[in-house]
C-alpha positions as CSV (number, residue, x, y, z in Angstrom):
1,M,0.0,0.0,0.0
2,K,1.5,3.3,-1.1
3,P,1.2,6.5,0.9
4,N,-1.8,8.7,0.3
5,T,-4.0,5.7,-0.8
6,S,-6.8,3.8,0.7
7,I,-8.1,0.3,0.7
8,R,-11.5,-1.1,1.8
9,A,-10.2,-3.8,4.2
10,S,-13.7,-5.2,4.8
11,A,-14.0,-6.0,1.1
12,L,-10.6,-7.6,0.5
13,D,-10.8,-11.0,-1.1
14,L,-8.8,-13.2,1.3
15,D,-7.7,-16.8,0.6
16,T,-8.4,-18.7,3.8
17,Q,-6.3,-21.8,4.7
18,P,-7.1,-24.5,7.2
19,V,-5.6,-23.9,10.7
20,A,-2.6,-26.2,11.4
21,P,-3.8,-29.4,13.2
22,D,-1.6,-28.6,16.2
23,Q,-3.4,-25.3,16.7
24,T,-7.0,-26.5,15.9
25,V,-8.9,-27.1,19.2
26,S,-12.3,-27.8,17.6
27,G,-14.2,-27.4,14.4
28,Q,-12.5,-26.7,11.1
29,P,-11.3,-23.1,11.5
30,R,-9.6,-21.4,8.6
31,T,-7.5,-18.2,8.6
32,A,-6.2,-15.7,6.1
33,V,-3.8,-12.8,6.4
34,H,-2.9,-10.0,4.0
35,T,-0.1,-7.6,4.8
36,L,-1.0,-4.1,3.6
37,T,2.1,-2.1,4.5
38,E,4.9,-1.4,6.9
39,F,5.7,1.9,8.6
40,G,7.6,3.0,11.7
41,G,8.7,-0.6,12.3
42,L,5.1,-1.9,12.3
43,E,3.3,-4.3,10.0
44,V,-0.2,-3.4,9.1
45,G,-2.5,-6.0,7.7
46,V,-5.9,-7.7,7.6
47,W,-6.5,-11.1,9.3
48,E,-9.6,-13.3,9.2
49,M,-10.8,-16.5,10.9
50,T,-13.9,-18.6,10.2
51,P,-15.9,-20.2,13.0
52,G,-14.1,-22.7,15.1
53,V,-11.6,-22.8,18.0
54,M,-7.8,-22.4,17.7
55,S,-4.8,-21.8,20.0
56,D,-2.2,-19.2,19.2
57,V,0.8,-17.4,20.7
58,E,0.4,-13.7,20.2
59,S,2.7,-11.0,19.0
60,D,2.6,-7.4,20.4
61,E,-0.4,-6.2,18.5
62,V,-3.2,-3.7,18.4
63,F,-6.2,-4.4,16.2
64,V,-9.6,-3.1,15.3
65,V,-12.4,-5.7,14.6
66,L,-14.2,-4.9,11.4
67,S,-16.8,-7.7,11.5
68,G,-17.7,-10.8,13.3
69,S,-17.3,-11.9,16.9
70,A,-15.0,-14.1,19.0
71,T,-13.9,-14.8,22.6
72,V,-10.2,-14.7,23.3
73,E,-9.1,-16.7,26.4
74,F,-5.7,-16.4,28.0
75,A,-3.6,-19.2,29.5
76,D,-2.3,-16.8,32.2
77,E,-5.9,-16.5,33.5
78,S,-6.3,-12.9,32.3
79,E,-10.0,-12.1,31.9
80,S,-11.4,-13.4,28.6
81,L,-12.2,-10.8,25.9
82,H,-15.4,-10.9,24.0
83,V,-14.7,-8.9,20.8
84,Q,-16.9,-7.7,18.0
85,A,-17.1,-5.1,15.2
86,G,-15.8,-1.8,16.4
87,D,-13.7,-3.0,19.2
88,V,-10.0,-2.0,19.6
89,V,-7.9,-4.6,21.3
90,R,-4.3,-4.8,22.6
91,L,-2.5,-8.2,22.9
92,A,0.9,-8.7,24.5
93,A,3.7,-10.6,22.8
94,G,4.0,-14.2,24.0
95,A,0.4,-14.5,25.4
96,S,-0.9,-18.0,24.9
97,T,-4.5,-17.7,23.7
98,V,-7.5,-19.7,22.6
99,W,-9.8,-18.0,20.0
100,T,-13.4,-19.2,19.8
101,V,-14.9,-17.6,16.7
102,T,-18.7,-17.7,16.5
103,E,-19.1,-15.5,13.4
104,T,-16.2,-15.0,10.9
105,I,-14.0,-12.3,12.4
106,R,-12.0,-9.9,10.3
107,K,-9.6,-7.4,11.9
108,V,-7.0,-4.8,10.8
109,Y,-3.9,-5.2,12.9
110,L,-0.7,-3.3,13.7
111,A,2.1,-5.5,15.0
């Protein structure tokens, strides 16, 4: 993405792939990622996950949920997050999480 341009992140055509078996907790979740740009040492992109449950280890990230809904649980017993369209979320690097997606979720992230 070049400076002084825009993109409709909610309309990007993303190619989802099955979540790796060692990360799939239940269902058949699929994910997709599309890097938009980098600036100031940050990667900016769009990420999507279809319904299902997967585990992950997070990077230091801030994201805005564009659509869908999910619950993010933390292995360190931090309070679970229930996220949906319009929410802004901050995750810490190294956090072990379990994502339960009930409606395909799409987010724009900075990491």
